[in-house]
C-alpha positions in Angstrom: 0.0 0.0 0.0 1.0 3.5 -0.9 1.5 6.2 1.7 -0.9 8.9 0.8 -0.2 11.1 4.2 3.3 12.8 4.7 5.5 12.4 7.7 4.1 14.7 10.3 0.6 12.6 10.0 2.7 9.1 9.9 4.4 10.5 13.0 0.9 10.6 15.1 -0.1 7.8 17.5 -2.1 4.9 15.4 -5.6 4.7 16.4 -6.4 1.4 17.8 -9.4 0.6 15.3 -9.9 -3.4 15.1 -10.3 -3.6 11.4 -8.4 -5.8 9.1 -6.1 -3.7 6.2 -6.5 -0.5 8.1 -3.9 1.9 8.9 -5.2 4.8 10.8 -3.5 8.0 12.7 -5.2 9.9 15.4 -5.0 13.5 16.1 -6.7 13.9 19.7 -8.2 17.1 20.5 -10.0 18.0 23.9 -13.5 17.4 22.4 -12.9 16.0 19.3 -10.9 13.2 17.1 -9.5 13.6 13.6 -8.3 10.3 12.1 -6.2 9.5 8.9 -7.2 6.3 7.6 -6.1 4.0 4.5 -7.4 0.7 3.8 -5.7 -2.1 1.9 -8.6 -4.3 1.8 -12.4 -4.3 1.2 -14.2 -3.8 4.2 -17.9 -4.3 5.3 -18.9 -1.8 7.9 -22.2 -3.2 9.9 -25.0 -0.8 10.8 -24.3 1.5 14.0 -24.4 4.9 15.1 -22.3 7.4 17.1 -21.7 11.2 17.4 -21.6 13.2 14.1 -19.0 12.3 11.5 -17.5 14.4 8.6 -15.1 12.9 6.2 -13.5 13.9 3.0 -12.2 11.2 0.7 -8.8 11.3 -0.5 -8.4 8.2 -2.3 -10.8 5.3 -3.5 -14.3 4.4 -3.2 -16.8 4.3 -0.3 -20.2 3.2 -0.2 -22.3 4.7 2.6 -26.2 3.8 3.7 -27.2 6.8 6.0 -30.8 6.6 7.2 -31.5 3.7 4.5 -29.9 6.1 1.7 -27.0 4.5 -0.3 -24.6 7.0 -1.6 -21.0 6.2 -3.2 -18.4 9.0 -2.5 -15.1 9.0 -4.6 -12.0 11.3 -4.5 -12.8 14.9 -3.5 -16.4 13.9 -2.1 -17.5 14.9 1.3 -19.9 13.2 3.6 -21.7 14.0 6.8 -23.2 11.6 9.2 -25.4 13.2 11.8 -25.4 12.5 15.2 -27.3 9.0 16.1 -28.0 8.1 12.7 -27.5 4.5 11.9 -25.2 3.9 9.0 -23.3 1.0 7.4 -21.1 0.7 4.3 -18.1 -0.7 2.2 -15.0 0.6 1.9 -12.8 -0.5 -0.9 -9.3 -1.4 -0.9 -6.8 1.6 -1.9 -9.5 4.0 -0.1 -8.0 6.7 2.1 -9.9 9.8 4.1 -9.7 12.2 6.8 -12.3 12.1 8.9 -13.5 14.2 12.3 -15.4 12.7 14.8 -17.3 15.2 17.1 -16.2 12.8 19.8 -13.2 13.1 22.2 -12.9 9.3 22.9 -14.5 7.5 19.7 -11.1 5.8 19.3 -8.0 5.1 21.7 -4.3 4.8 20.6 -2.3 1.3 19.9 0.0 0.4 22.9 
């Protein structure tokens, strides 16, 4: 997998997200998180909900179903998932994004 992210991002703590084929780097703030993610394998995301989430696709493709409405996002597209909205999806190998979570403790760091 080629690295889309520059050294300052790669030097951030790795996010502890138990998804096979995912490399993720965590920028932690007092009231939110920003995750830089890159996927080397296809991933199915089961339906779930949490605090609001905003993302921008840097490479590849993701399909998201939010409140039963399915959309496909590719490089340059942005998506927003409001708080507590049920969503699921499929992420394709080669996908990379930057995601903002309106939640300070969505993910921890790898030990």
